[in-house]
Structures are given as structure tokens and as C-alpha cells.
C-alpha positions as CSV (number, residue, x, y, z in Angstrom):
1,M,-5.5,29.5,5.5
2,A,-6.7,25.9,5.6
3,V,-3.2,24.5,5.4
4,R,-2.0,26.4,8.4
5,R,-5.0,25.4,10.6
6,L,-4.8,21.7,9.7
7,W,-1.0,21.5,10.2
8,A,-1.2,23.5,13.4
9,S,-3.7,21.0,14.8
10,S,-1.0,18.3,14.6
11,G,1.3,20.4,16.8
12,A,3.7,21.5,14.2
13,T,4.7,25.0,13.0
14,L,4.1,25.8,9.3
15,K,6.6,28.3,8.1
16,A,5.7,31.1,5.7
17,P,8.1,30.0,2.9
18,L,6.2,26.6,2.7
19,I,2.9,28.4,2.2
20,A,4.4,30.4,-0.6
21,S,5.9,27.3,-2.3
22,L,2.4,25.8,-2.7
23,K,1.9,28.2,-5.6
24,A,5.1,27.2,-7.5
25,P,4.0,24.7,-10.2
26,L,6.5,22.5,-11.9
27,R,7.9,23.3,-15.3
28,A,9.1,21.1,-18.1
29,G,12.6,19.8,-17.3
30,D,12.1,20.1,-13.5
31,K,13.7,17.3,-11.5
32,V,11.3,15.4,-9.2
33,V,12.6,12.9,-6.7
34,L,10.2,10.1,-5.6
35,T,11.5,8.1,-2.7
36,T,10.0,4.8,-1.3
37,L,11.1,1.8,0.6
38,G,9.5,-1.7,0.7
39,T,8.5,-4.5,-1.6
40,A,7.5,-4.1,-5.3
41,G,4.0,-3.2,-4.2
42,D,5.4,-0.1,-2.5
43,V,7.4,0.9,-5.6
44,Y,4.8,0.4,-8.3
45,P,2.8,3.6,-7.5
46,F,6.0,5.7,-7.5
47,V,7.2,4.2,-10.8
48,A,3.8,4.9,-12.3
49,I,3.8,8.5,-11.2
50,A,7.4,8.9,-12.5
51,Q,6.3,7.6,-15.9
52,R,3.4,10.1,-16.0
53,L,5.7,13.0,-15.0
54,K,8.2,12.0,-17.6
55,A,5.5,12.1,-20.2
56,R,4.7,15.7,-19.1
57,G,8.3,16.7,-19.7
58,M,9.6,16.5,-16.1
59,R,12.8,14.7,-15.0
60,P,11.7,12.1,-12.5
61,V,14.2,10.2,-10.3
62,V,13.1,7.2,-8.2
63,A,15.2,6.7,-5.1
64,T,14.7,3.4,-3.4
65,S,16.5,0.1,-2.6
66,S,18.8,-1.5,-5.2
67,F,16.4,-4.5,-5.2
68,H,14.2,-2.4,-7.5
69,R,16.7,-1.0,-9.9
70,P,15.8,-3.3,-12.8
71,L,12.1,-2.4,-12.5
72,V,12.7,1.3,-12.4
73,E,15.3,1.4,-15.2
74,S,13.2,-0.9,-17.4
75,R,10.6,1.9,-17.5
76,G,13.1,4.4,-18.6
77,I,13.2,6.2,-15.3
78,E,16.4,7.5,-13.6
79,F,17.3,5.5,-10.5
80,C,19.1,6.5,-7.3
81,P,20.0,3.7,-4.8
82,L,19.2,4.0,-1.1
83,A,20.5,1.8,1.7
84,P,20.4,-1.0,2.5
85,D,21.1,-3.0,-0.6
86,E,20.6,-6.7,-0.5
87,T,24.2,-7.7,0.1
88,Q,24.6,-5.1,2.9
89,L,21.3,-6.2,4.6
90,L,22.1,-9.9,4.5
91,H,25.6,-9.3,5.8
92,D,24.5,-7.1,8.6
93,L,21.6,-9.3,9.8
94,G,23.3,-12.6,9.1
95,E,20.1,-14.3,7.9
96,P,18.9,-15.5,4.5
97,F,16.4,-13.4,2.6
98,E,13.6,-15.9,3.2
99,V,14.1,-15.8,7.0
100,L,14.1,-12.0,6.9
101,M,10.9,-11.9,5.0
102,R,9.3,-14.3,7.4
103,R,10.2,-12.0,10.3
104,V,8.9,-8.9,8.4
105,M,5.6,-10.7,7.8
106,H,5.2,-11.9,11.5
107,P,1.6,-10.8,12.5
108,I,2.7,-9.1,15.7
109,S,6.4,-8.3,15.6
110,G,6.7,-7.8,11.8
111,P,6.3,-4.0,11.7
112,R,8.8,-3.5,14.5
113,F,11.4,-5.7,12.9
114,G,11.0,-4.1,9.5
115,I,11.3,-0.5,10.9
116,T,14.0,-1.0,13.6
117,R,16.1,-3.7,11.9
118,I,15.8,-3.0,8.2
119,V,15.0,0.7,7.7
120,L,16.2,2.8,10.6
121,P,19.7,1.4,11.1
122,Y,20.5,3.0,7.7
123,L,18.7,6.3,8.2
124,A,21.8,8.5,8.3
125,Q,23.2,6.9,5.1
126,T,19.8,7.1,3.4
127,H,19.6,10.8,4.3
128,R,22.9,11.5,2.7
129,Q,22.0,9.5,-0.4
130,L,18.6,11.3,-0.7
131,E,20.2,14.7,-0.2
132,A,22.5,14.0,-3.1
133,A,19.6,12.8,-5.2
134,C,17.7,16.0,-4.4
135,R,20.4,18.4,-5.6
136,D,18.8,20.8,-8.1
137,A,15.4,19.0,-7.6
138,A,12.2,21.1,-7.5
139,L,10.1,18.6,-5.6
140,L,10.4,15.6,-3.2
141,V,7.7,12.9,-3.0
142,S,7.9,10.4,-0.2
143,H,6.5,7.1,1.2
144,T,5.5,6.2,4.8
145,Y,8.8,4.5,5.5
146,S,10.9,7.3,3.9
147,F,11.9,8.7,7.3
148,A,14.7,10.7,5.8
149,A,12.4,12.7,3.5
150,P,10.7,14.9,6.2
151,L,14.0,15.7,7.7
152,L,15.5,16.7,4.4
153,A,12.4,18.8,3.5
154,E,12.5,20.6,6.9
155,R,16.2,21.3,6.7
156,T,16.4,22.4,3.0
157,G,13.0,23.8,2.3
158,I,12.5,21.7,-0.8
159,Q,8.9,21.4,-1.9
160,W,7.5,18.1,-0.5
161,R,4.5,16.0,-1.0
162,S,3.7,12.6,0.6
163,L,1.9,9.5,-0.6
164,C,-0.2,7.2,1.5
165,L,-0.8,3.8,0.0
166,Q,-3.3,2.3,2.5
167,P,-6.0,3.5,5.0
168,L,-4.1,2.2,8.0
169,T,-1.6,5.0,7.5
170,F,-4.0,7.5,8.9
171,L,-4.7,5.8,12.3
172,S,-8.2,7.2,12.5
173,A,-10.2,7.3,15.7
174,H,-13.4,7.6,13.7
175,D,-12.6,4.9,11.2
176,P,-10.7,2.4,13.3
177,A,-8.1,0.3,11.5
178,V,-7.3,-3.3,12.3
179,L,-3.9,-2.8,13.9
180,S,-3.5,-6.6,14.6
181,A,-5.8,-9.5,14.0
182,Q,-4.3,-11.2,17.1
183,V,-5.0,-8.2,19.3
184,P,-8.2,-6.7,17.9
185,V,-8.3,-3.4,19.8
186,H,-10.3,-1.8,17.0
187,R,-13.4,-3.6,18.4
188,L,-13.3,-1.3,21.4
189,Q,-14.0,1.8,19.3
190,P,-17.9,1.4,19.2
191,W,-18.0,1.1,23.0
192,L,-15.4,3.8,23.7
193,G,-16.4,6.3,21.1
194,P,-13.9,8.3,18.9
195,Q,-12.7,10.6,21.7
196,H,-11.7,7.8,24.1
197,Y,-10.5,5.6,21.3
198,A,-8.2,8.4,20.3
199,R,-6.6,8.2,23.7
200,L,-6.0,4.5,23.1
201,L,-4.3,5.4,19.8
202,R,-2.1,7.8,21.7
203,M,-0.9,4.8,23.7
204,V,0.1,3.1,20.4
205,R,2.1,6.2,19.5
206,F,3.8,6.1,22.9
207,A,4.5,2.4,22.6
208,T,6.2,2.9,19.3
209,R,8.1,6.0,20.3
210,G,11.2,4.0,21.2
211,W,11.4,2.7,17.6
212,M,12.1,6.3,16.5
213,R,15.2,6.9,18.4
214,P,17.4,7.0,15.3
215,V,15.1,9.7,13.8
216,R,15.4,11.9,16.9
217,R,19.2,11.3,17.0
218,L,19.6,12.4,13.4
219,R,17.3,15.4,14.0
220,R,19.7,16.6,16.7
221,E,22.8,16.0,14.5
222,L,21.2,18.0,11.7
223,G,20.4,20.9,14.1
224,L,16.6,20.5,13.7
225,P,14.4,21.4,16.7
226,E,12.5,18.9,18.7
227,T,9.0,18.1,17.4
228,R,5.8,16.5,18.8
229,L,5.2,14.8,15.5
230,H,5.7,11.0,15.4
231,P,7.7,10.0,12.3
232,L,5.6,6.9,11.7
233,F,2.3,8.7,12.0
234,D,1.6,12.5,11.6
235,G,5.3,13.2,11.0
236,Q,5.2,11.4,7.6
237,F,2.5,13.8,6.2
238,A,3.7,16.7,4.1
239,P,2.0,19.9,5.1
240,Q,2.1,21.0,1.5
241,G,0.0,18.0,0.3
242,V,-0.9,14.4,1.1
243,Y,-2.1,12.1,-1.7
244,A,-3.9,8.9,-0.9
245,M,-3.4,6.4,-3.7
246,F,-6.4,4.2,-2.9
247,D,-10.1,4.8,-3.4
248,P,-12.1,6.8,-0.9
249,L,-14.7,4.0,-0.8
250,L,-12.3,2.2,1.5
251,M,-12.6,4.9,4.2
252,R,-15.9,5.3,6.0
253,D,-15.0,8.5,7.9
254,T,-12.4,11.1,7.1
255,R,-13.2,13.6,9.9
256,D,-10.0,13.2,11.8
257,L,-7.4,12.8,9.1
258,P,-4.3,14.7,10.4
259,V,-3.8,16.8,7.3
260,A,-5.8,17.8,4.3
261,V,-5.9,14.7,2.0
262,R,-6.7,14.3,-1.7
263,F,-7.8,10.9,-2.8
264,A,-6.2,10.0,-6.1
265,G,-7.4,6.4,-6.3
266,F,-5.5,3.3,-7.3
267,T,-2.8,3.2,-9.9
268,H,-3.5,0.9,-12.8
269,F,0.2,0.0,-13.1
270,D,1.2,-3.4,-11.8
271,G,4.8,-3.6,-13.0
272,T,4.0,-4.9,-16.5
273,D,2.5,-3.8,-19.7
274,A,-0.7,-5.7,-19.0
275,L,0.2,-8.6,-21.4
276,L,-0.2,-12.2,-20.3
277,P,2.3,-15.0,-21.3
278,A,1.1,-16.9,-24.3
279,S,0.9,-20.2,-22.5
280,L,-1.3,-18.6,-19.8
281,S,-3.6,-16.9,-22.4
282,D,-4.0,-20.3,-24.1
283,F,-4.9,-21.9,-20.8
284,L,-7.5,-19.2,-20.1
285,D,-9.0,-19.6,-23.6
286,R,-9.6,-23.3,-23.1
287,G,-12.2,-23.2,-20.4
288,D,-14.3,-21.3,-17.8
289,A,-12.9,-18.4,-15.8
290,P,-10.5,-19.7,-13.1
291,I,-9.9,-19.0,-9.5
292,V,-6.7,-16.9,-9.4
293,C,-4.5,-17.3,-6.3
294,T,-1.6,-15.0,-5.6
295,L,0.4,-13.8,-2.6
296,G,1.6,-10.5,-4.0
297,T,5.2,-9.4,-3.5
298,S,5.8,-10.0,0.2
299,A,3.9,-13.0,1.5
300,V,4.9,-15.0,-1.5
301,H,8.3,-15.6,-0.1
302,N,6.9,-17.6,2.8
303,P,3.6,-19.0,1.6
304,G,3.4,-21.9,4.1
305,H,0.8,-24.4,2.8
306,F,-1.3,-21.7,1.0
307,Y,-0.8,-23.1,-2.5
308,Q,-1.4,-26.7,-1.5
309,V,-4.6,-25.9,0.3
310,A,-5.8,-23.7,-2.6
311,S,-5.0,-26.4,-5.2
312,D,-6.9,-29.0,-3.2
313,C,-9.9,-26.8,-2.7
314,C,-10.1,-25.8,-6.4
315,R,-9.9,-29.5,-7.4
316,R,-12.7,-30.4,-4.9
317,L,-14.9,-27.6,-6.2
318,G,-14.3,-28.6,-9.8
319,R,-12.9,-25.2,-10.7
320,R,-10.0,-24.3,-12.9
321,A,-7.2,-22.4,-11.1
322,V,-4.2,-20.1,-11.9
323,F,-1.4,-19.7,-9.3
324,L,1.1,-16.9,-9.2
325,G,4.3,-17.5,-7.3
326,S,7.9,-18.5,-7.5
327,P,8.6,-22.1,-8.7
328,Q,10.0,-23.2,-5.3
329,T,6.7,-22.3,-3.6
330,M,4.4,-24.0,-6.0
331,T,2.7,-27.3,-5.4
332,P,4.3,-30.0,-7.6
333,G,2.3,-32.1,-10.0
334,L,-0.7,-29.8,-10.7
335,P,-3.7,-31.3,-12.5
336,D,-4.4,-30.3,-16.1
337,D,-7.0,-27.8,-15.1
338,Q,-4.6,-25.8,-12.9
339,W,-1.8,-23.5,-14.2
340,A,1.1,-21.9,-12.4
341,V,3.4,-19.0,-13.5
342,P,5.9,-17.0,-11.5
343,W,4.2,-13.7,-12.3
344,A,1.5,-12.2,-14.5
345,S,-0.2,-8.9,-14.9
346,H,-2.9,-8.7,-12.2
347,R,-4.7,-6.1,-14.3
348,A,-5.0,-8.4,-17.3
349,L,-5.4,-11.7,-15.3
350,F,-8.0,-10.6,-12.7
351,A,-10.3,-9.4,-15.5
352,R,-10.6,-13.0,-16.6
353,A,-11.0,-14.6,-13.2
354,A,-14.1,-16.0,-11.5
355,L,-12.7,-14.8,-8.1
356,V,-9.3,-13.9,-6.7
357,V,-7.6,-15.3,-3.6
358,H,-4.9,-13.1,-2.3
359,Q,-2.9,-11.8,0.7
360,G,-4.5,-8.4,1.0
361,G,-1.8,-6.1,-0.2
362,M,-3.3,-2.8,-1.2
363,G,-2.1,-3.0,-4.8
364,T,-3.6,-6.4,-5.2
365,C,-6.8,-5.2,-3.6
366,G,-7.0,-2.4,-6.0
367,Q,-6.6,-4.6,-9.1
368,A,-9.2,-7.0,-7.8
369,L,-11.7,-4.2,-7.1
370,R,-11.2,-2.8,-10.5
371,A,-11.8,-6.3,-12.1
372,G,-15.2,-6.4,-10.3
373,V,-14.8,-10.0,-9.0
374,P,-15.3,-11.5,-5.5
375,Q,-12.3,-11.9,-3.3
376,L,-11.0,-14.2,-0.6
377,V,-8.4,-12.5,1.4
378,V,-5.9,-14.4,3.5
379,P,-4.0,-11.6,5.3
380,F,-0.6,-12.3,6.8
381,A,0.6,-9.1,8.5
382,N,1.1,-5.3,8.5
383,D,-1.7,-3.5,6.7
384,Q,-3.2,-6.7,5.2
385,P,-5.7,-7.5,8.0
386,D,-7.0,-4.0,7.8
387,N,-7.3,-4.0,4.1
388,A,-9.1,-7.4,4.3
389,A,-11.6,-5.9,6.8
390,R,-12.3,-3.0,4.6
391,L,-13.1,-5.3,1.6
392,T,-15.4,-7.4,3.7
393,G,-17.1,-4.2,4.8
394,L,-17.7,-3.3,1.2
395,G,-19.4,-6.7,0.7
396,V,-17.0,-7.8,-2.0
397,A,-14.9,-10.3,-0.1
398,L,-14.5,-12.8,2.7
399,S,-11.5,-12.9,4.9
400,L,-9.7,-16.0,6.3
401,R,-6.9,-15.6,8.9
402,V,-3.8,-17.4,7.8
403,S,-3.6,-19.2,11.2
404,H,-7.1,-20.7,10.4
405,L,-6.1,-21.7,6.9
406,C,-7.0,-25.3,6.1
407,D,-8.9,-27.3,3.5
408,A,-12.3,-27.0,5.3
409,S,-12.1,-23.2,5.9
410,M,-10.9,-22.3,2.5
411,H,-13.3,-24.7,0.8
412,G,-16.2,-23.2,2.7
413,A,-15.2,-19.6,1.9
414,L,-14.7,-20.3,-1.8
415,H,-18.0,-22.1,-2.0
416,R,-19.8,-19.1,-0.6
417,L,-18.1,-16.6,-2.9
418,L,-18.9,-18.8,-5.9
419,H,-22.5,-19.6,-5.1
420,E,-23.9,-16.6,-3.2
421,P,-24.7,-14.1,-6.0
422,A,-24.6,-11.1,-3.6
423,F,-20.8,-11.1,-3.7
424,A,-20.4,-11.0,-7.4
425,A,-23.2,-8.4,-7.8
426,Q,-21.6,-6.2,-5.1
427,A,-18.1,-6.6,-6.7
428,R,-19.4,-5.5,-10.1
429,D,-21.3,-2.5,-8.5
430,V,-18.2,-1.3,-6.5
431,A,-16.1,-1.5,-9.6
432,T,-18.3,1.0,-11.3
433,R,-18.0,3.4,-8.4
434,L,-14.2,3.5,-8.1
435,L,-12.4,6.7,-9.2
436,P,-12.0,6.0,-13.0
437,Q,-8.7,7.7,-13.7
438,D,-5.4,6.0,-13.0
439,G,-4.3,7.4,-9.6
440,A,-0.8,7.9,-11.0
441,E,-2.1,10.2,-13.7
442,T,-4.1,12.1,-11.2
443,V,-1.1,12.6,-8.8
444,A,1.1,13.6,-11.8
445,G,-1.5,16.2,-12.7
446,W,-1.6,17.6,-9.2
447,L,2.2,17.7,-8.9
448,S,2.7,19.4,-12.3
449,D,-0.3,21.7,-12.3
450,D,-0.4,22.5,-8.5
451,P,-3.8,24.2,-8.6
452,A,-4.6,27.2,-6.3
453,D,-6.0,25.0,-3.6
454,P,-3.9,21.9,-3.6
455,V,-5.0,20.6,-0.2
456,A,-8.8,20.5,-0.8
457,R,-10.1,17.4,0.8
458,S,-12.0,14.9,-1.3
459,G,-13.6,12.1,0.8
460,P,-16.0,9.2,0.3
461,D,-19.6,10.0,-0.6
462,D,-21.7,8.4,2.1
463,A,-24.2,7.1,-0.4
464,L,-21.4,5.4,-2.4
465,A,-19.5,4.1,0.6
466,A,-22.4,2.3,2.2
467,P,-22.6,-1.3,0.8
468,A,-25.8,-3.1,0.4
469,A,-26.7,-4.8,3.7
470,S,-27.4,-8.1,2.0
471,A,-23.9,-8.2,0.6
472,V,-21.9,-7.4,3.7
473,A,-19.8,-10.4,4.4
474,G,-19.1,-9.6,8.1
475,D,-17.7,-7.2,10.5
476,R,-14.0,-6.5,10.8
477,A,-12.2,-9.7,11.8
């Protein structure tokens, strides 16, 4: 069977009961636990899937940090809290939230800090909470940082599926990801070739193995056998099904994905009902399409001088602008042709934009791609530099490192995006080639219907994935 061959190639053993469970579709009333950790951008896809499952008669439960309880419960979805909550985290680390977010978004040490200081110290507690949430559940759906989920699935035999929200997750040797803009090892791949580059990636696995000590310790306490799977890489993938919630156009080669993957595409949900505040709608109605500037749900907590530079550049270009961000991060005294709001539906707002300036979170990328407008990406950390590189590779964006952000660099990039027609043409073209259905609806269908071959791979069509040469904005930064 294809599942057994693919999972065996990763060094794991796939037990017969798991194969049998692939053919057990969900029924109305079945409880489905969806667990995720991270910022709102990591939660939106899970909430969207939960809403679609509920509409199909299932009983979805979203298990995540208490930060996100209001969002989950506002959509009529049952909520289960996972550690750490905000009070617990701030007490244990002894630093204000803004400082913690700055450390999480550090371009080099951010991933390690997030995993080893925020997520894994609470692994045993999270496992207990998740186990309680999964009582009487028919299915568990997990996120990359849900390190307790694979352990629970292995120990209890509960049906398990995993979601991947960005291409970086797969750590491909054939389609190299930008692991760090500061240390661009991905540029070695063309010279090394996939086989030798894969050896370099094994060094990355080894270098991060120490991060996973709490996972190995909990495995021993639970009586689980040792495994060659790395919890952050191949260990996060469910052998019963992995669903990529981004468009396959963003991956140029899928040959070495560690498990059989199905590409669902982007969710259309962005935390709102796609309605704009009346004041913002009035502003949009009064003039030309604006430049929209946003830093998503993570970088927005430490924007630096992003908003000031963006405001100055829009004024120099004579373009109207809309800024999304908390009031304390906004530039005071905006001119009349610039508008600021704490938050607005990306789906509704981007459709009325001339171009979008953003941090490169995958949810924001997806909404901008669907809107069919050019993008300027200013990536801060984590998956954002890789997402930016993939957008520039599609010819729909330019990328500007945050360390290089200044009036001259942003002005030059915005001027190109506004006045070189290839960017707008390519953005419109790519928008027509995205998977049309909401990825959350697609995943809900796969989870509830569970067709006979649930692990069939669907990858990018080469003809669709290749951007027009004239529109390519540059190689990966």
C-alpha cells in the first residue's frame, strides 16, 4: 500500500490498525479535536475547518491557547484551553508580552526561543489537557507545533491527521526553503544538488535535536518506543493524511515530501465575516485604490519604524494608504489621504487595494494572492523569508529585508510595483490559477468523507507553476 511505503521511507513503523482506520469515515455527531498553537494566523485555518465540520453535523473542538478563546467561541465552536495561558507564560518568563514577541520574531534565534521557552516547557501539561479533550473523540487534527498530538495518537490509536500551513514545513531538498535570510544556506542547493543538499538538511535536524529533549523524555514516561522521527520535521506528519493548507503553486517540486500530501489550498477565513468598518468603507469610496500596509498577527507587536517609513513613502508617491495595526504602533498625525484601523478583513480590504505591503505570514500571503494585487513583503522571521521568496519567484511581489528597511528602499520597491505592469498582470494571472474552493471546506470534506484513497498526492502542475520570465522579480533573497 502507498501509505505503508511512504511512511516506511521516513523510518517509522505503520501498524495495521492505522491502515484499517483510514476507511472509517466520520458520522454526524462525531467529535473532532483540532489542536494548534501560535498566533491568530495559526488558529484561523483550524477555526475555519471547525466551522465547516459543524455545518456537516460534526462536533468540533478547538484546543489551543486561552489567548484565542474569544475568537473560537465567537464562531460557535467548543473550546479547550492548552498551556500556557498568558498569565502563566508572563509569570514564568518574567518578561512583558511585547518583549516575548520580539524574541519570538528574532530572525535567527526566534524559532528556538518559541519552541524551547514557550511551547515545550508545557508539553506534559498540554498532553494531559489534549488527552482529556480527546475523550470520546473520533479524530485528532494537529498543527506543526502541536508536539503532544503525535504522542497521543501513537499511544491511544485515535485517528489522526496533520495540517501544514506553509511550504517551509516540508524542508525539501528539491525545493529548498529559505531557512534564514541572514544565513542563506538554500543558495548552496543548485551547486550541491538535491542529494548532497539533503545531507546538509540532516545537519539542521541534528542541530535542532537538542530542542526536542522534552519530547523524548515524555515519550519514555509514556512508555513509547524510541523513534528516528524528528518531532519538528517528519515526526509532525500523520501517516494517515497530511493536508497542506496553501496553494501548490507555491511549491516548485514535491518529489521528496516525507509523506503523501494533499493540497487543500488557502482558507478564505481571516477571523471576520469579511465586512469592513463603515469609516474605512467611506474612506475607500472617496478616492483611488490605496496601498494597504499590515504586519499580520505577530510582527505587528514590534513593528519598529515600518509604519512611519510606509506613511512617508506613500505620501511621496502621492498614493492613498490604509494601515492595519494597534493604535500604539501607528504613526501619529496621518494626513487626510491615509487611514489607520486596528484590524479589518484582509479578504475584503485587499480586494480594493492597489498593492499590499505585509510581513509575509502565509495567511496574509494567501489573501493577497487571492486579491490578485502586487505585493511588497517585508519578512521579519520564521517562515516569512521563505514565503517572501516564493512570492517573488511567482513574479507577484518584491521582497525587502527588514534590516534594509528605509525610505529609499521602500520607495524604490513601491515605485516598481506600481509602475511596472508585469507585476499587476502576473498577480491577476496567478489569482485565476489558485485552487478555487476554500481550503477549509476542502479539508472538512476530506475529513468527513474520507475517500478510499485519502493519501493521493496532488502537486503543482509544471505549466501552472512556472511564472512568466518577464515578471519574475528576482531569485530567493
